MARDRENBA-34576 format. One record per residue: residue in three letters; x, y, z of N, C-alpha, C, O in turn. Coordinates in steps of 0.05 Angstrom, whole numbers, plus 5000, padded with zeros to 4 digits. Layout:
<atoms>
<atom aa="ala" n_u="X" n_v="Y" n_w="Z" ca_u="X" ca_v="Y" ca_w="Z" c_u="X" c_v="Y" c_w="Z" o_u="X" o_v="Y" o_w="Z"/>
...
</atoms>
This chain:
<atoms>
<atom aa="met" n_u="2157" n_v="7606" n_w="4519" ca_u="2152" ca_v="7587" ca_w="4493" c_u="2174" c_v="7595" c_w="4482" o_u="2183" o_v="7618" o_w="4476"/>
<atom aa="asn" n_u="2186" n_v="7562" n_w="4477" ca_u="2214" ca_v="7569" ca_w="4456" c_u="2208" c_v="7557" c_w="4429" o_u="2196" o_v="7536" o_w="4426"/>
<atom aa="pro" n_u="2217" n_v="7574" n_w="4407" ca_u="2218" ca_v="7566" ca_w="4384" c_u="2237" c_v="7543" c_w="4374" o_u="2259" o_v="7545" o_w="4384"/>
<atom aa="leu" n_u="2234" n_v="7524" n_w="4358" ca_u="2246" ca_v="7502" ca_w="4347" c_u="2250" c_v="7503" c_w="4318" o_u="2228" o_v="7506" o_w="4305"/>
<atom aa="leu" n_u="2272" n_v="7502" n_w="4303" ca_u="2277" ca_v="7496" ca_w="4278" c_u="2269" c_v="7465" c_w="4275" o_u="2280" o_v="7445" o_w="4285"/>
<atom aa="lys" n_u="2250" n_v="7467" n_w="4260" ca_u="2242" ca_v="7440" ca_w="4253" c_u="2249" c_v="7432" c_w="4223" o_u="2251" o_v="7409" o_w="4217"/>
<atom aa="ala" n_u="2252" n_v="7453" n_w="4206" ca_u="2264" ca_v="7436" ca_w="4180" c_u="2271" c_v="7465" c_w="4166" o_u="2262" o_v="7485" o_w="4176"/>
<atom aa="gln" n_u="2288" n_v="7466" n_w="4142" ca_u="2294" ca_v="7488" ca_w="4122" c_u="2294" c_v="7476" c_w="4099" o_u="2292" o_v="7452" o_w="4096"/>
<atom aa="asp" n_u="2295" n_v="7495" n_w="4078" ca_u="2298" ca_v="7497" ca_w="4052" c_u="2304" c_v="7517" c_w="4034" o_u="2292" o_v="7538" o_w="4037"/>
<atom aa="cys" n_u="2322" n_v="7514" n_w="4012" ca_u="2329" ca_v="7530" ca_w="4001" c_u="2320" c_v="7526" c_w="3970" o_u="2326" o_v="7504" o_w="3961"/>
<atom aa="thr" n_u="2309" n_v="7541" n_w="3956" ca_u="2312" ca_v="7538" ca_w="3923" c_u="2334" c_v="7537" c_w="3903" o_u="2335" o_v="7525" o_w="3881"/>
<atom aa="asp" n_u="2349" n_v="7551" n_w="3914" ca_u="2368" ca_v="7551" ca_w="3899" c_u="2392" c_v="7532" c_w="3904" o_u="2410" o_v="7531" o_w="3887"/>
<atom aa="his" n_u="2394" n_v="7517" n_w="3926" ca_u="2412" ca_v="7500" ca_w="3931" c_u="2395" c_v="7473" c_w="3945" o_u="2387" o_v="7474" o_w="3968"/>
<atom aa="asp" n_u="2392" n_v="7457" n_w="3934" ca_u="2372" ca_v="7435" ca_w="3947" c_u="2387" c_v="7406" c_w="3943" o_u="2390" o_v="7398" o_w="3920"/>
<atom aa="pro" n_u="2395" n_v="7394" n_w="3962" ca_u="2393" ca_v="7405" ca_w="3993" c_u="2414" c_v="7424" c_w="4003" o_u="2438" o_v="7421" o_w="3996"/>
<atom aa="ile" n_u="2407" n_v="7443" n_w="4017" ca_u="2417" ca_v="7464" ca_w="4026" c_u="2442" c_v="7451" c_w="4049" o_u="2465" o_v="7460" o_w="4051"/>
<atom aa="glu" n_u="2432" n_v="7430" n_w="4062" ca_u="2443" ca_v="7416" ca_w="4087" c_u="2475" c_v="7401" c_w="4074" o_u="2494" o_v="7397" o_w="4089"/>
<atom aa="thr" n_u="2476" n_v="7396" n_w="4053" ca_u="2503" ca_v="7388" ca_w="4037" c_u="2520" c_v="7401" c_w="4014" o_u="2541" o_v="7396" o_w="4004"/>
<atom aa="trp" n_u="2495" n_v="7427" n_w="4010" ca_u="2512" ca_v="7439" ca_w="3987" c_u="2535" c_v="7450" c_w="3999" o_u="2537" o_v="7460" o_w="4021"/>
<atom aa="glu" n_u="2558" n_v="7447" n_w="3973" ca_u="2589" ca_v="7465" ca_w="3975" c_u="2587" c_v="7486" c_w="3958" o_u="2581" o_v="7482" o_w="3935"/>
<atom aa="pro" n_u="2591" n_v="7509" n_w="3968" ca_u="2592" ca_v="7532" ca_w="3948" c_u="2621" c_v="7532" c_w="3937" o_u="2640" o_v="7526" o_w="3952"/>
<atom aa="val" n_u="2623" n_v="7539" n_w="3913" ca_u="2647" ca_v="7542" ca_w="3893" c_u="2669" c_v="7556" c_w="3911" o_u="2690" o_v="7544" o_w="3917"/>
<atom aa="asp" n_u="2660" n_v="7586" n_w="3922" ca_u="2674" ca_v="7595" ca_w="3938" c_u="2665" c_v="7608" c_w="3960" o_u="2654" o_v="7630" o_w="3961"/>
<atom aa="pro" n_u="2671" n_v="7590" n_w="3980" ca_u="2657" ca_v="7595" ca_w="4014" c_u="2657" c_v="7626" c_w="4018" o_u="2638" o_v="7636" o_w="4029"/>
<atom aa="arg" n_u="2673" n_v="7639" n_w="4011" ca_u="2683" ca_v="7671" ca_w="4019" c_u="2655" c_v="7688" c_w="4002" o_u="2649" o_v="7710" o_w="4011"/>
<atom aa="tyr" n_u="2643" n_v="7679" n_w="3983" ca_u="2625" ca_v="7696" ca_w="3969" c_u="2602" c_v="7675" c_w="3966" o_u="2598" o_v="7663" o_w="3945"/>
<atom aa="val" n_u="2586" n_v="7670" n_w="3989" ca_u="2555" ca_v="7662" ca_w="3990" c_u="2543" c_v="7680" c_w="4000" o_u="2549" o_v="7693" o_w="4020"/>
<atom aa="asp" n_u="2514" n_v="7683" n_w="3978" ca_u="2484" ca_v="7695" ca_w="3980" c_u="2469" c_v="7677" c_w="3971" o_u="2472" o_v="7666" o_w="3950"/>
<atom aa="tyr" n_u="2443" n_v="7672" n_w="3991" ca_u="2422" ca_v="7659" ca_w="3983" c_u="2404" c_v="7659" c_w="4004" o_u="2407" o_v="7664" o_w="4027"/>
<atom aa="gln" n_u="2380" n_v="7652" n_w="3990" ca_u="2356" ca_v="7657" ca_w="4010" c_u="2347" c_v="7632" c_w="4028" o_u="2344" o_v="7611" o_w="4016"/>
<atom aa="leu" n_u="2344" n_v="7633" n_w="4047" ca_u="2340" ca_v="7601" ca_w="4066" c_u="2312" c_v="7609" c_w="4072" o_u="2305" o_v="7633" o_w="4075"/>
<atom aa="cys" n_u="2297" n_v="7587" n_w="4075" ca_u="2265" ca_v="7591" ca_w="4082" c_u="2272" c_v="7572" c_w="4115" o_u="2285" o_v="7551" o_w="4113"/>
<atom aa="leu" n_u="2266" n_v="7578" n_w="4135" ca_u="2265" ca_v="7571" ca_w="4161" c_u="2242" c_v="7558" c_w="4167" o_u="2223" o_v="7570" o_w="4156"/>
<atom aa="his" n_u="2232" n_v="7535" n_w="4183" ca_u="2207" ca_v="7522" ca_w="4184" c_u="2211" c_v="7525" c_w="4214" o_u="2229" o_v="7512" o_w="4225"/>
<atom aa="ile" n_u="2195" n_v="7541" n_w="4227" ca_u="2203" ca_v="7545" ca_w="4254" c_u="2171" c_v="7541" c_w="4266" o_u="2151" o_v="7546" o_w="4253"/>
<atom aa="gly" n_u="2171" n_v="7530" n_w="4297" ca_u="2151" ca_v="7530" ca_w="4303" c_u="2150" c_v="7524" c_w="4334" o_u="2172" o_v="7521" o_w="4346"/>
<atom aa="pro" n_u="2127" n_v="7522" n_w="4348" ca_u="2130" ca_v="7519" ca_w="4377" c_u="2150" c_v="7490" c_w="4382" o_u="2149" o_v="7472" o_w="4366"/>
<atom aa="ala" n_u="2163" n_v="7490" n_w="4399" ca_u="2175" ca_v="7464" ca_w="4412" c_u="2162" c_v="7439" c_w="4418" o_u="2169" o_v="7416" o_w="4419"/>
<atom aa="asp" n_u="2142" n_v="7452" n_w="4423" ca_u="2119" ca_v="7433" ca_w="4441" c_u="2098" c_v="7423" c_w="4428" o_u="2082" o_v="7408" o_w="4439"/>
<atom aa="gln" n_u="2096" n_v="7431" n_w="4404" ca_u="2077" ca_v="7432" ca_w="4386" c_u="2083" c_v="7412" c_w="4353" o_u="2104" o_v="7404" o_w="4344"/>
<atom aa="lys" n_u="2058" n_v="7409" n_w="4342" ca_u="2066" ca_v="7400" ca_w="4309" c_u="2063" c_v="7431" c_w="4297" o_u="2052" o_v="7450" o_w="4307"/>
<atom aa="gly" n_u="2077" n_v="7426" n_w="4273" ca_u="2070" ca_v="7448" ca_w="4261" c_u="2096" c_v="7476" c_w="4258" o_u="2112" o_v="7482" o_w="4276"/>
<atom aa="ala" n_u="2095" n_v="7488" n_w="4236" ca_u="2116" ca_v="7509" ca_w="4239" c_u="2098" c_v="7530" c_w="4221" o_u="2076" o_v="7528" o_w="4210"/>
<atom aa="asp" n_u="2115" n_v="7549" n_w="4224" ca_u="2109" ca_v="7579" ca_w="4207" c_u="2134" c_v="7580" c_w="4190" o_u="2154" o_v="7568" o_w="4197"/>
<atom aa="leu" n_u="2134" n_v="7596" n_w="4165" ca_u="2163" ca_v="7604" ca_w="4146" c_u="2166" c_v="7625" c_w="4152" o_u="2149" o_v="7642" o_w="4155"/>
<atom aa="phe" n_u="2198" n_v="7629" n_w="4156" ca_u="2214" ca_v="7650" ca_w="4161" c_u="2230" c_v="7650" c_w="4139" o_u="2238" o_v="7629" o_w="4130"/>
<atom aa="tyr" n_u="2236" n_v="7677" n_w="4126" ca_u="2257" ca_v="7680" ca_w="4105" c_u="2279" c_v="7694" c_w="4113" o_u="2274" o_v="7716" o_w="4123"/>
<atom aa="val" n_u="2306" n_v="7688" n_w="4112" ca_u="2325" ca_v="7705" ca_w="4111" c_u="2350" c_v="7699" c_w="4088" o_u="2355" o_v="7681" o_w="4073"/>
<atom aa="asn" n_u="2360" n_v="7720" n_w="4093" ca_u="2386" ca_v="7720" ca_w="4069" c_u="2413" c_v="7711" c_w="4088" o_u="2417" o_v="7721" o_w="4110"/>
<atom aa="val" n_u="2429" n_v="7692" n_w="4073" ca_u="2452" ca_v="7678" ca_w="4085" c_u="2471" c_v="7687" c_w="4071" o_u="2468" o_v="7687" o_w="4047"/>
<atom aa="leu" n_u="2496" n_v="7698" n_w="4082" ca_u="2513" ca_v="7718" ca_w="4067" c_u="2542" c_v="7714" c_w="4083" o_u="2544" o_v="7720" o_w="4106"/>
<atom aa="ser" n_u="2563" n_v="7704" n_w="4069" ca_u="2591" ca_v="7703" ca_w="4083" c_u="2592" c_v="7732" c_w="4084" o_u="2576" o_v="7748" o_w="4074"/>
<atom aa="glu" n_u="2617" n_v="7737" n_w="4099" ca_u="2623" ca_v="7762" ca_w="4104" c_u="2634" c_v="7776" c_w="4076" o_u="2629" o_v="7800" o_w="4070"/>
<atom aa="gly" n_u="2647" n_v="7761" n_w="4061" ca_u="2659" ca_v="7772" ca_w="4035" c_u="2634" c_v="7781" c_w="4017" o_u="2635" o_v="7799" o_w="4001"/>
<atom aa="ala" n_u="2616" n_v="7768" n_w="4021" ca_u="2590" ca_v="7768" ca_w="4002" c_u="2574" c_v="7797" c_w="4009" o_u="2565" o_v="7812" o_w="3992"/>
<atom aa="ala" n_u="2575" n_v="7802" n_w="4034" ca_u="2565" ca_v="7823" ca_w="4051" c_u="2578" c_v="7851" c_w="4045" o_u="2569" o_v="7873" o_w="4039"/>
<atom aa="asn" n_u="2602" n_v="7841" n_w="4049" ca_u="2622" ca_v="7864" ca_w="4038" c_u="2619" c_v="7879" c_w="4011" o_u="2627" o_v="7902" o_w="4005"/>
<atom aa="arg" n_u="2606" n_v="7863" n_w="3996" ca_u="2602" ca_v="7873" ca_w="3968" c_u="2580" c_v="7885" c_w="3957" o_u="2574" o_v="7894" o_w="3935"/>
<atom aa="leu" n_u="2566" n_v="7885" n_w="3981" ca_u="2542" ca_v="7897" ca_w="3978" c_u="2541" c_v="7930" c_w="3992" o_u="2552" o_v="7935" o_w="4013"/>
<atom aa="gly" n_u="2527" n_v="7948" n_w="3976" ca_u="2520" ca_v="7971" ca_w="3986" c_u="2510" c_v="7975" c_w="4016" o_u="2497" o_v="7956" o_w="4026"/>
<atom aa="val" n_u="2513" n_v="7995" n_w="4030" ca_u="2504" ca_v="7995" ca_w="4060" c_u="2473" c_v="7998" c_w="4057" o_u="2459" o_v="7985" o_w="4073"/>
<atom aa="gln" n_u="2464" n_v="8010" n_w="4042" ca_u="2436" ca_v="8010" ca_w="4036" c_u="2419" c_v="7989" c_w="4037" o_u="2399" o_v="7984" o_w="4051"/>
<atom aa="glu" n_u="2435" n_v="7971" n_w="4011" ca_u="2424" ca_v="7942" ca_w="4006" c_u="2423" c_v="7929" c_w="4034" o_u="2402" o_v="7923" o_w="4046"/>
<atom aa="leu" n_u="2451" n_v="7927" n_w="4044" ca_u="2451" ca_v="7908" ca_w="4064" c_u="2432" c_v="7915" c_w="4085" o_u="2417" o_v="7896" o_w="4091"/>
<atom aa="ala" n_u="2426" n_v="7937" n_w="4097" ca_u="2415" ca_v="7947" ca_w="4113" c_u="2382" c_v="7942" c_w="4105" o_u="2368" o_v="7938" o_w="4124"/>
<atom aa="ser" n_u="2372" n_v="7941" n_w="4085" ca_u="2344" ca_v="7931" ca_w="4075" c_u="2344" c_v="7901" c_w="4082" o_u="2321" o_v="7893" o_w="4087"/>
<atom aa="arg" n_u="2360" n_v="7886" n_w="4083" ca_u="2351" ca_v="7853" ca_w="4084" c_u="2353" c_v="7844" c_w="4109" o_u="2369" o_v="7855" o_w="4125"/>
<atom aa="lys" n_u="2338" n_v="7825" n_w="4115" ca_u="2339" ca_v="7818" ca_w="4138" c_u="2361" c_v="7789" c_w="4137" o_u="2354" o_v="7773" o_w="4119"/>
<atom aa="lys" n_u="2383" n_v="7783" n_w="4151" ca_u="2402" ca_v="7773" ca_w="4145" c_u="2419" c_v="7756" c_w="4161" o_u="2417" o_v="7761" o_w="4185"/>
<atom aa="ile" n_u="2436" n_v="7737" n_w="4156" ca_u="2449" ca_v="7724" ca_w="4178" c_u="2477" c_v="7727" c_w="4154" o_u="2477" o_v="7724" o_w="4130"/>
<atom aa="val" n_u="2502" n_v="7735" n_w="4173" ca_u="2524" ca_v="7742" ca_w="4161" c_u="2546" c_v="7720" c_w="4173" o_u="2550" o_v="7723" o_w="4197"/>
<atom aa="val" n_u="2558" n_v="7702" n_w="4163" ca_u="2568" ca_v="7681" ca_w="4175" c_u="2600" c_v="7691" c_w="4167" o_u="2603" o_v="7698" o_w="4143"/>
<atom aa="lys" n_u="2622" n_v="7691" n_w="4183" ca_u="2647" ca_v="7698" ca_w="4182" c_u="2659" c_v="7675" c_w="4158" o_u="2672" o_v="7687" o_w="4141"/>
<atom aa="asp" n_u="2659" n_v="7654" n_w="4155" ca_u="2666" ca_v="7627" ca_w="4139" c_u="2641" c_v="7608" c_w="4135" o_u="2632" o_v="7592" o_w="4152"/>
<atom aa="tyr" n_u="2634" n_v="7610" n_w="4112" ca_u="2610" ca_v="7603" ca_w="4107" c_u="2614" c_v="7567" c_w="4111" o_u="2635" o_v="7557" o_w="4102"/>
<atom aa="ser" n_u="2599" n_v="7556" n_w="4121" ca_u="2587" ca_v="7528" ca_w="4128" c_u="2561" c_v="7524" c_w="4143" o_u="2554" o_v="7533" o_w="4165"/>
<atom aa="trp" n_u="2545" n_v="7506" n_w="4122" ca_u="2520" ca_v="7499" ca_w="4140" c_u="2522" c_v="7500" c_w="4172" o_u="2506" o_v="7514" o_w="4184"/>
<atom aa="gly" n_u="2540" n_v="7488" n_w="4187" ca_u="2549" ca_v="7486" ca_w="4212" c_u="2539" c_v="7512" c_w="4221" o_u="2519" o_v="7517" o_w="4235"/>
<atom aa="ala" n_u="2555" n_v="7529" n_w="4210" ca_u="2552" ca_v="7560" ca_w="4222" c_u="2532" c_v="7571" c_w="4220" o_u="2523" o_v="7583" o_w="4240"/>
<atom aa="val" n_u="2518" n_v="7570" n_w="4193" ca_u="2489" ca_v="7577" ca_w="4196" c_u="2468" c_v="7571" c_w="4216" o_u="2451" o_v="7587" o_w="4226"/>
<atom aa="val" n_u="2471" n_v="7540" n_w="4220" ca_u="2451" ca_v="7532" ca_w="4242" c_u="2457" c_v="7537" c_w="4266" o_u="2440" o_v="7533" o_w="4283"/>
<atom aa="his" n_u="2481" n_v="7545" n_w="4274" ca_u="2489" ca_v="7556" ca_w="4298" c_u="2479" c_v="7578" c_w="4298" o_u="2462" o_v="7581" o_w="4315"/>
<atom aa="thr" n_u="2485" n_v="7600" n_w="4279" ca_u="2471" ca_v="7627" ca_w="4288" c_u="2443" c_v="7625" c_w="4288" o_u="2431" o_v="7641" o_w="4302"/>
<atom aa="val" n_u="2430" n_v="7607" n_w="4273" ca_u="2398" ca_v="7614" ca_w="4275" c_u="2395" c_v="7595" c_w="4299" o_u="2373" o_v="7598" o_w="4308"/>
<atom aa="glu" n_u="2406" n_v="7579" n_w="4310" ca_u="2401" ca_v="7568" ca_w="4339" c_u="2396" c_v="7589" c_w="4368" o_u="2380" o_v="7591" o_w="4387"/>
<atom aa="asp" n_u="2424" n_v="7602" n_w="4359" ca_u="2435" ca_v="7630" ca_w="4373" c_u="2405" c_v="7648" c_w="4375" o_u="2395" o_v="7657" o_w="4396"/>
<atom aa="ile" n_u="2396" n_v="7651" n_w="4348" ca_u="2370" ca_v="7673" ca_w="4351" c_u="2355" c_v="7661" c_w="4370" o_u="2347" o_v="7672" o_w="4390"/>
<atom aa="leu" n_u="2349" n_v="7635" n_w="4362" ca_u="2311" ca_v="7621" ca_w="4375" c_u="2329" c_v="7623" c_w="4409" o_u="2318" o_v="7632" o_w="4429"/>
<atom aa="leu" n_u="2349" n_v="7616" n_w="4410" ca_u="2347" ca_v="7619" ca_w="4445" c_u="2345" c_v="7639" c_w="4458" o_u="2345" o_v="7637" o_w="4482"/>
<atom aa="gln" n_u="2342" n_v="7667" n_w="4445" ca_u="2338" ca_v="7687" ca_w="4454" c_u="2311" c_v="7696" c_w="4453" o_u="2304" o_v="7718" o_w="4463"/>
<atom aa="ile" n_u="2293" n_v="7675" n_w="4440" ca_u="2263" ca_v="7683" ca_w="4441" c_u="2251" c_v="7663" c_w="4464" o_u="2252" o_v="7639" o_w="4463"/>
<atom aa="asn" n_u="2240" n_v="7677" n_w="4481" ca_u="2220" ca_v="7656" ca_w="4505" c_u="2201" c_v="7679" c_w="4511" o_u="2206" o_v="7699" o_w="4525"/>
<atom aa="glu" n_u="2176" n_v="7672" n_w="4496" ca_u="2155" ca_v="7691" ca_w="4504" c_u="2123" c_v="7671" c_w="4510" o_u="2120" o_v="7648" o_w="4501"/>
<atom aa="pro" n_u="2107" n_v="7682" n_w="4524" ca_u="2085" ca_v="7666" ca_w="4534" c_u="2068" c_v="7652" c_w="4517" o_u="2057" o_v="7632" o_w="4526"/>
<atom aa="asp" n_u="2064" n_v="7662" n_w="4491" ca_u="2054" ca_v="7648" ca_w="4470" c_u="2074" c_v="7655" c_w="4440" o_u="2093" o_v="7670" o_w="4436"/>
<atom aa="trp" n_u="2058" n_v="7634" n_w="4423" ca_u="2071" ca_v="7631" ca_w="4399" c_u="2063" c_v="7662" c_w="4381" o_u="2081" o_v="7676" o_w="4370"/>
<atom aa="asp" n_u="2041" n_v="7667" n_w="4380" ca_u="2044" ca_v="7699" ca_w="4369" c_u="2062" c_v="7717" c_w="4372" o_u="2073" o_v="7730" o_w="4354"/>
<atom aa="gln" n_u="2068" n_v="7717" n_w="4405" ca_u="2084" ca_v="7738" ca_w="4412" c_u="2115" c_v="7723" c_w="4405" o_u="2131" o_v="7741" o_w="4400"/>
<atom aa="ala" n_u="2125" n_v="7701" n_w="4404" ca_u="2155" ca_v="7686" ca_w="4397" c_u="2149" c_v="7692" c_w="4362" o_u="2169" o_v="7692" o_w="4349"/>
<atom aa="ala" n_u="2126" n_v="7696" n_w="4348" ca_u="2131" ca_v="7699" ca_w="4323" c_u="2137" c_v="7725" c_w="4317" o_u="2153" o_v="7730" o_w="4299"/>
<atom aa="gln" n_u="2125" n_v="7743" n_w="4331" ca_u="2129" ca_v="7770" ca_w="4322" c_u="2157" c_v="7777" c_w="4328" o_u="2169" o_v="7791" o_w="4312"/>
<atom aa="lys" n_u="2172" n_v="7766" n_w="4356" ca_u="2197" ca_v="7772" ca_w="4362" c_u="2214" c_v="7759" c_w="4335" o_u="2228" o_v="7772" o_w="4320"/>
<atom aa="leu" n_u="2209" n_v="7734" n_w="4332" ca_u="2231" ca_v="7726" ca_w="4312" c_u="2225" c_v="7745" c_w="4283" o_u="2242" o_v="7746" o_w="4265"/>
<atom aa="ser" n_u="2204" n_v="7758" n_w="4283" ca_u="2203" ca_v="7770" ca_w="4254" c_u="2218" c_v="7803" c_w="4252" o_u="2218" o_v="7818" o_w="4232"/>
<atom aa="gln" n_u="2230" n_v="7808" n_w="4276" ca_u="2255" ca_v="7820" ca_w="4282" c_u="2283" c_v="7815" c_w="4259" o_u="2298" o_v="7829" o_w="4246"/>
<atom aa="phe" n_u="2278" n_v="7785" n_w="4263" ca_u="2309" ca_v="7778" ca_w="4253" c_u="2305" c_v="7762" c_w="4225" o_u="2326" o_v="7759" o_w="4212"/>
<atom aa="phe" n_u="2278" n_v="7749" n_w="4213" ca_u="2266" ca_v="7741" ca_w="4192" c_u="2242" c_v="7747" c_w="4181" o_u="2222" o_v="7749" o_w="4196"/>
<atom aa="asp" n_u="2240" n_v="7751" n_w="4160" ca_u="2217" ca_v="7761" ca_w="4143" c_u="2191" c_v="7733" c_w="4147" o_u="2191" o_v="7711" o_w="4135"/>
<atom aa="trp" n_u="2173" n_v="7742" n_w="4165" ca_u="2160" ca_v="7716" ca_w="4172" c_u="2131" c_v="7722" c_w="4143" o_u="2121" o_v="7742" o_w="4134"/>
<atom aa="glu" n_u="2129" n_v="7702" n_w="4140" ca_u="2104" ca_v="7696" ca_w="4125" c_u="2078" c_v="7708" c_w="4124" o_u="2066" o_v="7713" o_w="4103"/>
<atom aa="phe" n_u="2066" n_v="7712" n_w="4158" ca_u="2041" ca_v="7725" ca_w="4161" c_u="2054" c_v="7758" c_w="4171" o_u="2039" o_v="7771" o_w="4186"/>
<atom aa="asp" n_u="2073" n_v="7767" n_w="4166" ca_u="2084" ca_v="7797" ca_w="4169" c_u="2061" c_v="7807" c_w="4150" o_u="2055" o_v="7797" o_w="4129"/>
<atom aa="asn" n_u="2047" n_v="7832" n_w="4166" ca_u="2028" ca_v="7853" ca_w="4152" c_u="1996" c_v="7839" c_w="4144" o_u="1978" o_v="7852" o_w="4133"/>
<atom aa="tyr" n_u="1995" n_v="7807" n_w="4151" ca_u="1976" ca_v="7799" ca_w="4146" c_u="1953" c_v="7809" c_w="4157" o_u="1951" o_v="7819" o_w="4180"/>
<atom aa="lys" n_u="1936" n_v="7807" n_w="4140" ca_u="1900" ca_v="7820" ca_w="4150" c_u="1882" c_v="7800" c_w="4142" o_u="1883" o_v="7793" o_w="4118"/>
<atom aa="pro" n_u="1861" n_v="7788" n_w="4162" ca_u="1843" ca_v="7772" ca_w="4155" c_u="1824" c_v="7784" c_w="4136" o_u="1820" o_v="7809" o_w="4134"/>
<atom aa="tyr" n_u="1813" n_v="7766" n_w="4123" ca_u="1790" ca_v="7774" ca_w="4103" c_u="1767" c_v="7790" c_w="4117" o_u="1763" o_v="7783" o_w="4140"/>
<atom aa="glu" n_u="1752" n_v="7807" n_w="4109" ca_u="1728" ca_v="7816" ca_w="4125" c_u="1707" c_v="7825" c_w="4107" o_u="1708" o_v="7847" o_w="4097"/>
<atom aa="pro" n_u="1687" n_v="7806" n_w="4103" ca_u="1671" ca_v="7814" ca_w="4086" c_u="1656" c_v="7836" c_w="4085" o_u="1647" o_v="7841" o_w="4108"/>
<atom aa="arg" n_u="1648" n_v="7853" n_w="4067" ca_u="1626" ca_v="7877" ca_w="4074" c_u="1607" c_v="7867" c_w="4081" o_u="1601" o_v="7844" o_w="4076"/>
<atom aa="ala" n_u="1590" n_v="7887" n_w="4098" ca_u="1566" ca_v="7884" ca_w="4105" c_u="1541" c_v="7884" c_w="4088" o_u="1519" o_v="7880" o_w="4099"/>
</atoms>
């Protein structure tokens, strides 16, 4: 099963697809990716920090290591989409649950650590 990027949004820059940073050397924002099975309707939400190399270099090593991130040399929306699509091409699992688990290595998944409610007996 191959995942597909179906939509994206960013609360800081809307619409993110046409946003132009003041200085593309220093870009740092949170991106929400709507990713789902290519052959089905619907998507789960995955979150990732998008950084230009200049912005990444300004962060401490620990801070940078703690983030799920995409770092692009020269910021452009096309570079971000290309990087996301490269990641998605690496995922080919037998079912959506396994694909989403693998995606969560790269992105913060909305269902990470989800535990279904279990009523007390």
